[in-house]
C-alpha positions in Angstrom: -51.4 -47.9 -21.7 -48.3 -49.2 -23.5 -45.2 -51.3 -22.6 -41.6 -50.8 -23.3 -39.2 -53.8 -23.0 -36.0 -53.3 -21.1 -34.1 -56.5 -21.0 -36.2 -59.1 -19.2 -38.2 -56.3 -17.4 -41.0 -54.2 -18.7 -41.4 -50.5 -18.0 -44.9 -49.3 -17.6 -45.6 -46.0 -19.5 -48.6 -44.2 -17.9 -50.8 -41.9 -19.9 -50.0 -38.3 -19.0 -53.0 -37.6 -16.7 -52.0 -40.4 -14.4 -48.3 -39.4 -14.5 -49.4 -35.9 -13.4 -51.4 -37.3 -10.5 -48.5 -39.4 -9.3 -46.1 -36.4 -9.3 -48.7 -34.4 -7.4 -48.9 -37.0 -4.7 -45.1 -37.3 -4.4 -44.8 -33.5 -4.2 -47.5 -33.4 -1.4 -45.7 -36.1 0.6 -42.4 -34.3 0.3 -44.0 -31.0 1.3 -45.5 -32.7 4.4 -42.2 -34.2 5.4 -40.4 -30.9 4.8 -42.7 -29.0 7.2 -42.3 -31.4 10.1 -39.6 -33.9 9.4 -40.2 -35.9 12.6 -40.9 -38.9 10.4 -37.3 -38.9 9.2 -35.7 -37.6 12.4 -37.1 -39.6 15.3 -37.4 -38.3 18.9 -35.1 -40.3 21.2 -36.1 -41.1 24.8 -33.9 -39.4 27.4 -36.0 -40.4 30.5 -39.1 -42.5 31.1 -42.2 -41.0 32.8 -41.8 -41.2 36.6 -44.0 -43.7 38.5 -45.1 -42.7 42.0 -43.7 -44.9 44.8 -46.2 -46.9 46.8 -44.9 -47.7 50.3 -45.3 -51.2 51.8 -46.8 -50.9 55.3 -45.6 -54.4 56.2 -42.1 -53.9 54.9 -38.9 -53.6 57.0 -37.4 -50.8 54.8 -37.1 -47.6 56.8 -37.9 -45.6 53.7 -41.4 -47.1 53.7 -41.8 -45.9 57.3 -40.7 -42.4 56.3 -43.2 -42.2 53.4 -46.0 -43.4 55.7 -44.9 -41.0 58.4 -45.1 -38.1 55.9 -48.7 -39.0 55.1 -49.6 -39.2 58.8 -48.0 -35.9 59.5 -49.9 -34.2 56.6 -53.2 -35.6 58.0 -52.4 -34.6 61.5 -51.8 -30.9 60.6 -54.5 -30.6 57.9 -57.0 -29.0 60.1 -54.8 -26.5 61.7 -55.5 -22.8 61.2 -52.0 -21.9 60.0 -50.5 -24.7 57.9 -47.2 -25.6 59.6 -46.0 -27.3 56.5 -45.1 -24.0 55.0 -43.9 -22.0 58.0 -40.4 -21.4 59.4 -41.3 -19.7 62.7 -43.2 -21.4 65.5 -44.1 -20.0 68.9 -43.5 -22.2 72.0 -47.2 -23.2 72.3 -47.3 -24.1 68.6 -44.3 -26.3 69.0 -45.9 -28.1 71.9 -49.1 -28.7 70.0 -47.2 -29.9 66.9 -45.1 -32.3 68.9 -48.3 -33.9 70.3 -50.0 -34.0 66.9 -47.0 -35.5 65.2 -46.3 -38.1 67.9 -47.6 -41.1 65.8 -45.5 -40.1 62.8 -42.4 -39.5 65.0 -42.9 -42.9 66.6 -43.1 -44.6 63.2 -39.7 -43.0 62.3 -38.2 -43.9 65.7 -39.2 -47.6 65.3 -37.9 -47.9 61.7 -34.7 -49.7 62.7 -34.0 -51.4 59.4 -31.8 -50.2 56.5 -33.1 -47.5 54.2 -33.3 -47.9 50.5 -34.4 -44.6 49.2 -36.8 -45.1 46.3 -36.2 -41.9 44.5 -38.8 -40.7 42.0 -37.7 -37.5 40.1 -40.3 -34.8 39.4 -40.8 -32.9 36.2 -39.8 -29.2 36.2 -42.4 -27.2 38.0 -43.7 -30.2 40.0 -43.1 -30.6 43.7 -41.7 -33.7 45.3 -44.3 -35.3 47.6 -43.8 -35.6 51.4 -40.8 -33.3 51.6 -42.6 -30.5 53.5 -43.8 -33.1 56.0 -40.3 -34.5 56.4 -39.0 -31.0 57.1 -41.6 -30.5 59.8 -40.8 -33.9 61.4 -37.1 -33.0 61.4 -38.0 -29.8 63.3 -40.0 -31.8 65.8 -37.1 -34.0 66.6 -35.0 -30.9 67.2 -37.7 -29.5 69.5 -37.7 -32.7 71.5 -33.9 -32.2 72.0 -34.5 -28.7 73.2 -37.2 -29.8 75.6 -35.1 -32.6 77.1 -32.1 -30.3 77.5 -34.2 -27.6 79.2 -35.0 -30.0 82.1 -31.5 -31.5 82.3 -32.4 -34.8 80.7 -29.1 -35.0 78.7 -29.2 -38.6 77.7 -32.9 -38.3 76.6 -31.8 -35.3 74.5 -29.0 -37.4 72.9 -31.4 -40.3 72.2 -33.7 -37.9 70.3 -30.6 -36.4 68.5 -29.5 -39.9 67.5 -33.0 -40.5 65.9 -32.7 -37.1 64.1 -29.2 -37.9 62.8 -30.4 -41.3 61.5 -33.4 -39.8 59.8 -31.3 -37.0 58.3 -28.7 -39.5 57.1 -31.4 -41.6 55.3 -32.8 -38.6 53.6 -29.4 -37.9 52.2 -29.9 -41.0 50.0 -32.4 -39.2 47.8 -32.0 -36.4 45.3 -30.3 -33.0 45.7 -33.3 -31.5 47.5 -33.5 -34.5 49.8 -29.8 -34.4 50.7 -30.1 -30.6 51.4 -33.0 -31.4 53.7 -31.1 -34.1 55.5 -28.1 -31.8 56.0 -30.4 -29.1 57.4 -32.0 -31.5 59.9 -28.6 -32.8 61.0 -27.2 -29.2 61.4 -30.3 -28.0 63.4 -29.9 -31.0 65.7 -26.2 -30.2 66.1 -27.0 -26.6 67.0 -29.5 -27.7 69.6 -26.9 -29.8 71.4 -24.1 -27.2 71.5 -25.1 -25.3 74.6 -25.2 -28.5 76.6 -21.6 -29.6 75.7 -19.9 -28.1 78.8 -22.4 -29.8 81.1 -22.3 -33.3 79.7 -20.8 -36.1 81.7 -18.0 -38.4 80.4 -20.6 -41.1 79.6 -22.9 -38.6 77.9 -20.1 -37.2 75.8 -19.3 -40.7 74.6 -23.0 -41.3 73.7 -23.1 -38.0 71.8 -19.9 -38.9 69.9 -21.4 -42.3 69.0 -24.7 -40.8 67.8 -23.0 -38.4 65.4 -20.6 -41.1 64.1 -23.6 -43.5 63.5 -25.3 -40.8 61.5 -22.3 -40.1 59.3 -21.6 -43.8 58.8 -25.2 -44.3 57.7 -25.2 -41.3 55.3 -25.0 -42.5 51.7 -22.1 -41.3 49.6 -22.6 -38.1 47.7 -22.1 -39.9 44.4 -25.5 -41.6 45.1 -27.1 -38.2 45.2 -25.4 -37.2 42.0 -26.9 -40.4 40.4 -30.3 -39.0 41.4 -29.4 -35.6 40.1 -28.6 -37.2 36.8 -32.1 -38.6 36.8 -33.5 -35.1 37.4 -31.4 -33.7 34.6 -32.5 -36.4 32.1 -36.2 -35.9 33.1 -35.8 -32.1 32.6 -34.4 -32.7 29.1 -37.2 -35.2 28.3 -39.7 -32.6 29.6 -38.3 -30.0 27.3 -38.5 -32.4 24.3 -42.0 -33.3 25.2 -43.0 -29.7 25.5 -41.4 -29.1 22.1 -43.4 -31.9 20.5 -46.7 -30.7 22.1 -45.9 -27.1 21.6 -46.9 -26.5 25.2 -44.1 -24.8 27.2 -46.2 -23.5 30.1 -44.8 -25.9 32.8 -41.2 -25.1 31.7 -41.9 -21.4 31.5 -43.3 -21.5 35.1 -40.3 -23.4 36.3 -37.7 -21.3 34.6 -39.2 -17.8 35.0 -37.5 -15.1 33.1 -34.7 -17.4 32.0 -37.2 -19.1 29.7 -37.1 -16.1 27.4 -33.8 -17.3 26.0 -35.5 -20.6 25.0 -38.8 -19.5 23.6 -37.9 -17.9 20.2 -35.2 -20.4 19.2 -37.5 -23.3 19.9 -40.3 -21.7 18.0 -38.0 -21.1 15.0 -36.8 -24.7 15.2 -40.4 -25.9 14.9 -40.8 -24.2 11.6 -38.4 -26.7 10.0 -38.1 -29.7 12.4 -35.5 -32.3 11.6 -31.7 -32.7 12.0 -31.2 -29.3 13.6 -33.7 -30.2 16.4 -32.0 -33.6 16.9 -28.6 -32.0 17.1 -29.9 -29.5 19.6 -31.3 -32.1 22.1 -28.4 -34.5 21.6 -26.0 -31.7 22.4 -27.9 -31.0 25.6 -27.8 -34.7 26.5 -24.0 -34.7 25.9 -23.7 -31.7 28.2 -25.7 -33.5 30.9 -23.5 -36.5 30.8 -20.3 -34.4 30.8 -21.4 -32.4 33.9 -22.6 -35.5 35.7 -19.3 -37.2 35.2 -17.5 -34.1 36.6 -19.7 -34.0 39.7 -19.2 -37.7 40.4 -15.4 -37.4 40.1 -15.3 -34.3 42.3 -17.5 -36.0 45.0 -14.8 -38.6 45.6 -12.1 -36.0 46.4 -11.5 -33.5 49.1 -12.0 -29.9 48.0 -8.3 -29.2 47.7 -7.9 -31.9 45.1 -10.8 -31.1 42.9 -8.9 -28.6 40.9 -10.2 -28.1 37.4 -13.1 -30.5 37.9 -15.2 -27.6 39.1 -14.1 -25.0 36.6 -17.2 -25.7 34.5 -17.7 -23.7 31.3 -21.0 -24.5 29.6 -21.0 -25.5 26.0 -23.4 -24.8 23.2 -25.3 -21.8 22.0 -27.2 -19.3 24.2 -30.4 -21.4 24.2 -28.6 -24.5 25.3 -26.7 -22.7 28.0 -29.9 -21.1 29.4 -31.4 -24.6 29.9 -28.2 -26.2 31.2 -27.6 -23.3 33.6 -31.0 -23.7 35.1 -31.2 -27.5 35.4 -27.7 -28.9 35.1 -25.5 -26.8 37.5 -26.3 -28.6 40.7 -22.8 -29.9 41.4 -20.9 -27.0 43.0 -23.7 -26.0 45.4 -24.2 -29.5 46.6 -20.5 -30.1 47.1 -20.3 -26.9 49.2 -23.2 -28.0 51.4 -21.7 -31.5 51.9 -18.2 -30.2 52.7 -19.5 -27.9 55.4 -21.9 -30.4 56.9 -19.2 -33.2 57.2 -16.7 -30.7 58.6 -19.1 -29.5 61.3 -20.3 -32.9 62.3 -16.8 -34.3 62.5 -15.7 -31.3 64.6 -18.6 -32.0 67.0 -17.3 -35.6 67.4 -13.8 -34.2 68.0 -15.2 -31.7 70.5 -17.0 -34.4 72.5 -14.0 -36.8 72.4 -11.5 -34.1 73.4 -13.7 -32.9 76.3 -14.1 -36.5 77.5 -10.3 -36.9 77.4 -9.8 -33.7 79.4 -12.4 -34.8 82.0 -10.5 -38.1 82.4 -6.9 -37.0 82.1 -7.1 -33.4 83.3 -5.4 -32.1 80.1 -5.9 -32.2 76.3 -4.0 -34.8 74.3 -0.8 -33.5 72.6 -2.1 -34.4 69.1 -4.8 -36.1 67.3 -2.8 -39.1 66.0 -4.8 -41.5 68.3 -8.1 -40.6 66.6 -9.1 -43.2 64.0 -9.9 -42.0 60.5 -12.0 -40.4 59.2 -13.2 -38.5 62.3 -10.2 -36.2 62.6 -9.9 -35.7 58.8 -10.8 -32.3 57.4 -13.0 -32.8 54.3 -11.6 -29.6 52.8 -8.0 -30.6 52.5 -8.0 -34.3 53.3 -5.6 -33.8 56.2 -5.9 -33.9 60.0 -7.9 -31.1 61.5 -6.0 -28.1 62.8 -5.4 -28.6 66.5 -3.9 -26.4 69.3 -3.8 -27.9 72.8 -3.1 -25.7 75.8 -3.3 -27.7 79.1 -6.9 -28.5 79.7 -7.9 -26.1 76.8 -7.8 -26.9 73.1 -8.9 -25.6 69.7 -9.8 -28.0 66.9 -10.8 -26.6 63.5 -11.2 -27.0 59.7 -9.4 -24.8 57.2 -12.7 -24.1 55.6 -13.6 -23.1 52.0 -10.5 -20.9 51.5 -8.2 -23.9 52.2 -6.0 -21.7 54.4 -5.0 -22.4 58.0 -6.1 -19.3 59.9 -5.2 -21.0 63.2 -8.8 -21.5 64.1 -9.9 -17.9 63.6 -13.6 -17.8 63.0 -16.8 -15.7 63.2 -19.7 -15.9 65.6 -21.3 -18.8 63.6 -18.0 -20.7 63.5 -17.9 -20.8 59.7 -15.4 -18.2 58.3 -12.5 -18.2 57.6 -11.9 -21.4 59.5 -14.7 -23.7 60.7 -14.9 -24.3 64.4 -17.4 -25.5 67.0 -18.6 -22.4 68.8 -20.4 -22.9 72.1 -23.2 -20.4 72.5 
């Protein structure tokens, strides 16, 4: 070994065999980094792994009661021959048996009088959310109780059960998109159960009904909260895609996406061949798309449909692969807004129907206009204006312009949904 002096420093000159070994090690290291450059291009964290929620039996949060009630319901029906958690049709005797079996769970919900802080835990793609099937069944049971009370003329008892159902439904709307959809379904089924009895309700019962529906709507969390949860879902879906990419195990995503996964498989495999900046740009672009769409949904939720304009004219960005993923997991906004608009319109119209019928019973005629009704109960969520209204002596017609935003003078179909939305009494 020899030394060469360069200023105050000395340069070490290695014999050629050692020089060759050093170059071989450097070349091997570069080759390894070149194959899978994750060492130089880190994987960011888009979402942390979800932690299951554990309810507090001694707490005063209504959500704890709902989680415990779901567990009680699942236990109560576990031994039944046909699992009611996955059915949509029930014979009268089956309904009667289920109401009895679910009585403790229903009682727990009924006595949960406190506020509800929905502790939402998102699920990875392909995984189910716990307790939701039980909540769906409990919502049906409340509706059956309304039916049974109306069948024997116990109108106030029916309204009391409806009030519990509306409260339960409102609290479920504080969760994610699937939870809000479930809450809307329970509220609408309860509404439909009450409609045939409207002409027979007394002035006092009409007032109780109006109050029950108002309380449910006041308790319902804003739609922006659900979009917060939806953003958690989207972030976890993106994290799951990155995790699957790292592990080279796409089975859960493939099961969740079905045929649409084909647009992802080959590009992701090709990307693995030379991992690095291209992969980072791919996932970061998807995260930017998630944030862009989430911002649009939040902005749209604060406006009536007529004022949303270009907010809902969403054109996905990125290549075919990114669009396939975004289309499957990120486009929740428009469907959820449609569901919410229709639900709020129908429930507010039920309030107006009850209030106007009460006015007619007391005054012998319908009011000339709706100016005396305090906001927001006479406000159409579609255009932000007062509901359409046509009084005629003791008769009246009150309606929403509906999704087409056109005033069709209350013209509607048998379901009361198109073109205008109106309360249709069966």
